[in-house]
C-alpha positions as CSV (number, residue, x, y, z in Angstrom):
1,M,96.6,-48.8,144.2
2,H,94.2,-48.8,141.6
3,E,93.4,-52.5,141.8
4,T,91.1,-52.0,144.9
5,L,87.6,-51.1,145.3
6,S,88.2,-47.7,146.8
7,H,90.1,-46.8,144.0
8,G,87.9,-48.1,141.6
9,G,89.2,-51.6,141.2
10,Q,87.4,-55.0,142.6
11,L,89.4,-55.9,145.1
12,P,88.0,-55.6,148.8
13,D,90.1,-53.4,150.3
14,A,90.0,-55.2,153.9
15,L,92.2,-58.0,152.4
16,A,94.9,-55.5,150.5
17,E,97.8,-54.0,152.8
18,T,99.6,-51.4,150.3
19,I,103.3,-51.6,149.3
20,T,103.6,-48.2,147.4
21,A,101.4,-45.7,145.9
22,R,100.6,-48.3,143.1
23,L,101.1,-51.7,144.6
24,C,99.4,-53.8,146.8
25,R,99.7,-57.7,148.3
26,L,97.1,-59.4,150.4
27,R,97.2,-59.8,153.8
28,G,98.6,-62.5,154.8
29,T,101.4,-62.9,152.2
30,D,104.1,-60.9,153.9
31,H,103.3,-63.5,157.3
32,S,106.1,-66.2,158.4
33,P,104.4,-68.7,156.8
34,P,103.0,-66.8,154.6
35,R,99.5,-67.5,154.1
36,C,96.9,-65.2,151.7
37,A,94.1,-64.3,153.5
38,A,92.0,-65.3,150.0
39,L,93.2,-68.4,149.9
40,S,91.1,-71.1,150.6
41,G,92.2,-75.1,151.1
42,R,94.8,-77.2,152.4
43,I,98.4,-76.6,150.9
44,G,98.9,-79.7,149.3
45,Q,95.4,-81.1,149.1
46,R,93.5,-78.6,147.1
47,V,93.4,-74.8,147.4
48,T,91.3,-71.9,145.8
49,C,91.3,-68.3,145.7
50,A,88.2,-66.8,147.1
51,I,88.7,-63.8,144.9
52,Y,90.1,-65.1,141.9
53,E,88.4,-62.9,139.6
54,W,89.1,-59.6,141.4
55,R,92.9,-61.2,142.4
56,P,95.6,-58.3,142.7
57,S,98.1,-58.2,139.8
58,P,101.1,-60.2,141.8
59,C,98.9,-62.7,141.9
60,R,97.8,-62.5,138.2
61,E,101.7,-63.2,137.0
62,F,102.1,-65.8,139.7
63,E,101.0,-68.9,137.5
64,A,100.8,-72.7,138.3
65,G,103.9,-74.2,137.5
66,S,105.9,-71.5,137.0
67,H,109.2,-70.9,138.4
68,A,108.2,-69.2,141.3
69,C,105.1,-71.5,142.1
70,Q,107.8,-74.2,141.7
71,Q,110.0,-72.6,144.5
72,A,107.1,-72.3,147.1
73,R,105.7,-76.0,146.6
74,R,109.5,-76.5,147.8
75,R,109.2,-74.2,150.5
76,H,106.1,-76.2,151.6
77,G,107.9,-79.8,151.2
78,L,105.1,-80.2,147.8
79,A,105.9,-82.2,144.6
80,D,106.7,-79.6,141.6
81,D,103.4,-81.4,139.9
82,V,100.5,-79.1,140.6
83,Q,97.9,-80.5,139.1
84,G,95.0,-81.6,141.1
85,T,95.9,-79.1,143.7
86,I,94.3,-76.4,142.3
87,E,90.8,-75.5,141.5
């Protein structure tokens, strides 16, 4: 997990859960319902990532407005429009 502090990255180790030797996820993202430990705010109103600058690659690949984003919004009963809900 090259993205964690202990392996030379910038992601705090306490927020990471190991998936494989090369991949991690943020704590809480595997819960039901998922809630990332680094997410601040209220889903559907205004949210922000507390570690945006250091977020791991899976988060970097998840873009606001993308197909995956739209699917996640639908699971939370939210409209597809993300404007104004992300900082």
